[in-house]
C-alpha positions, -999 to 999 in steps of 0.1 A, spaced: -66 -65 -105 -38 -74 -81 -40 -76 -42 -13 -67 -16 -16 -65 22 4 -45 47 10 -47 84 30 -20 103 31 -2 136 6 27 133 32 54 137 53 40 109 23 35 87 12 71 91 47 83 81 47 61 49 11 69 41 18 106 42 50 104 22 35 81 -5 5 105 -9 -22 77 -10 -49 101 1 -37 135 -13 -25 123 -47 -36 87 -51 -18 67 -79 -41 63 -109 -37 25 -109 -47 22 -72 -83 9 -73 -88 8 -35 -69 10 -2 -84 0 31 -65 2 64 -77 -5 99 -64 -5 135 -56 -41 143 -49 -34 180 -18 -29 202 -6 0 180 -6 -20 148 -25 -14 115 -33 -38 87 -44 -29 52 -53 -41 17 -44 -24 -15 -61 -33 -47 -41 -24 -79 -51 -26 -116 -20 -47 -125 13 -60 -110 31 -35 -134 12 -7 -116 28 -17 -83 62 -18 -99 57 17 -114 45 30 -81 76 16 -64 100 32 -89 82 66 -88 74 70 -52 87 43 -29 123 39 -41 133 75 -35 121 73 1 138 40 7 171 53 -8 169 84 15 155 69 47 158 31 45 134 2 43 102 0 63 101 -26 90 77 -47 70 71 -48 33 38 -53 16 29 -89 9 18 -95 -27 -10 -120 -31 -18 -119 -68 -50 -117 -87 -82 -121 -66 -106 -150 -73 -136 -128 -67 -142 -90 -62 -173 -71 -53 -172 -33 -49 -205 -15 -44 -206 18 -62 
């Protein structure tokens, strides 16, 4: 697994979340995404991916076309690497 975090203004996050279709057509390699209101109009989130390659594929397929058409987001995801420990209750 591979972990990345995000931090964006809520309005901007909502636009990207909708365009990237995390909820309506989640990428197969996305294990989990958790986003919360961090106050003052900001959100923070964690994405858990199967592999770093999965993130690269997601970028090429879904993110790059949006960036080319509309520009970069104000903040890019921070990639943290493989987790040392993971627990997910099923």
